[in-house]
KOLTORKOL-348222 format. One record per residue (C-alpha): residue in one letter; z, x, y. Coordinates in nm, 2 decimals. Each point is the difference from the previous one (the first is absolute). Layout:
N
ATOM   type        z        x        y
ATOM      A        Z        X        Y
...
END
This chain:
94
ATOM   type        z        x        y
ATOM      M    14.64    10.86    11.93
ATOM      R    -0.07     0.05    -0.38
ATOM      K     0.22    -0.29    -0.05
ATOM      I    -0.18    -0.22     0.23
ATOM      V    -0.34     0.10    -0.15
ATOM      F     0.13    -0.06    -0.35
ATOM      A     0.15    -0.34     0.10
ATOM      A    -0.33    -0.11     0.14
ATOM      A    -0.19     0.12    -0.30
ATOM      I     0.24    -0.18    -0.22
ATOM      A    -0.03    -0.32     0.23
ATOM      G    -0.38     0.03    -0.02
ATOM      A     0.01     0.02    -0.39
ATOM      A     0.21    -0.29    -0.01
ATOM      L    -0.22    -0.21     0.22
ATOM      S    -0.30     0.10    -0.20
ATOM      L     0.17    -0.08    -0.33
ATOM      A     0.11    -0.36     0.15
ATOM      A    -0.37    -0.06     0.09
ATOM      C    -0.12     0.09    -0.36
ATOM      S     0.27    -0.21    -0.15
ATOM      Q    -0.09    -0.30     0.21
ATOM      K    -0.38     0.04    -0.08
ATOM      T     0.12     0.05    -0.38
ATOM      E     0.22    -0.30     0.01
ATOM      D    -0.28    -0.20     0.17
ATOM      A    -0.26     0.10    -0.29
ATOM      A     0.25    -0.09    -0.27
ATOM      E     0.08    -0.32     0.14
ATOM      E    -0.38    -0.06     0.01
ATOM      T    -0.05     0.11    -0.34
ATOM      T     0.26    -0.22    -0.12
ATOM      D    -0.14    -0.32     0.20
ATOM      N    -0.33     0.09    -0.19
ATOM      A     0.15     0.02    -0.33
ATOM      M     0.19    -0.33     0.03
ATOM      A    -0.31    -0.16     0.12
ATOM      D    -0.19     0.14    -0.31
ATOM      A     0.27    -0.11    -0.22
ATOM      E    -0.01    -0.36     0.13
ATOM      A    -0.39    -0.01    -0.04
ATOM      N     0.04     0.12    -0.35
ATOM      A     0.28    -0.24    -0.10
ATOM      D    -0.22    -0.28     0.16
ATOM      A    -0.30     0.12    -0.22
ATOM      A     0.22     0.01    -0.31
ATOM      G     0.12    -0.33     0.07
ATOM      D    -0.35    -0.14     0.01
ATOM      A    -0.11     0.17    -0.30
ATOM      V     0.29    -0.13    -0.20
ATOM      G    -0.07    -0.34     0.12
ATOM      D    -0.37     0.02    -0.11
ATOM      A     0.10     0.13    -0.34
ATOM      A     0.24    -0.27    -0.05
ATOM      S    -0.27    -0.26     0.11
ATOM      D    -0.24     0.15    -0.24
ATOM      A     0.25     0.02    -0.29
ATOM      G     0.08    -0.36     0.06
ATOM      T    -0.38    -0.10    -0.01
ATOM      A    -0.04     0.20    -0.33
ATOM      V     0.29    -0.16    -0.17
ATOM      E    -0.14    -0.34     0.10
ATOM      Q    -0.34     0.10    -0.14
ATOM      A     0.16     0.12    -0.31
ATOM      A     0.20    -0.34    -0.04
ATOM      D    -0.32    -0.18     0.04
ATOM      G    -0.18     0.18    -0.26
ATOM      A     0.28    -0.02    -0.23
ATOM      S     0.03    -0.37     0.02
ATOM      D    -0.38    -0.03    -0.04
ATOM      A     0.03     0.21    -0.31
ATOM      A     0.28    -0.21    -0.13
ATOM      T    -0.18    -0.32     0.06
ATOM      D    -0.31     0.15    -0.16
ATOM      A     0.20     0.12    -0.31
ATOM      A     0.15    -0.35    -0.03
ATOM      A    -0.32    -0.16    -0.01
ATOM      E    -0.13     0.24    -0.24
ATOM      T     0.32    -0.04    -0.23
ATOM      E    -0.04    -0.39     0.04
ATOM      A    -0.37     0.00    -0.08
ATOM      D     0.06     0.21    -0.33
ATOM      V     0.29    -0.22    -0.11
ATOM      Q    -0.17    -0.33     0.06
ATOM      D    -0.36     0.12    -0.09
ATOM      E    -0.15    -0.09     0.32
ATOM      S    -0.20     0.18     0.26
ATOM      K     0.19     0.21     0.26
ATOM      A    -0.13    -0.21     0.29
ATOM      K     0.12    -0.32    -0.18
ATOM      A     0.33     0.17    -0.06
ATOM      A     0.05     0.10     0.36
ATOM      A    -0.10    -0.34     0.12
ATOM      D     0.29    -0.17    -0.19
END
């Protein structure tokens, strides 16, 4: 009789552990799914940020190049005006 009671107790314990394991497995799967969704959202946000930064950098480079071109043209007109002893406006016009 003791063996039957002992076997029943072991079987009951095994079933309760199996139920706990299934709940734990389900929770772990849900946690993994949520982590993957968060990682995907973060990767998308990072990609957008990189794209925006690249666009901003391109705009800054373009503006710097325009400024450098204007400065070079202005310096050339000023140098020509000094060399030819004329006004800067006249030197810029030729």
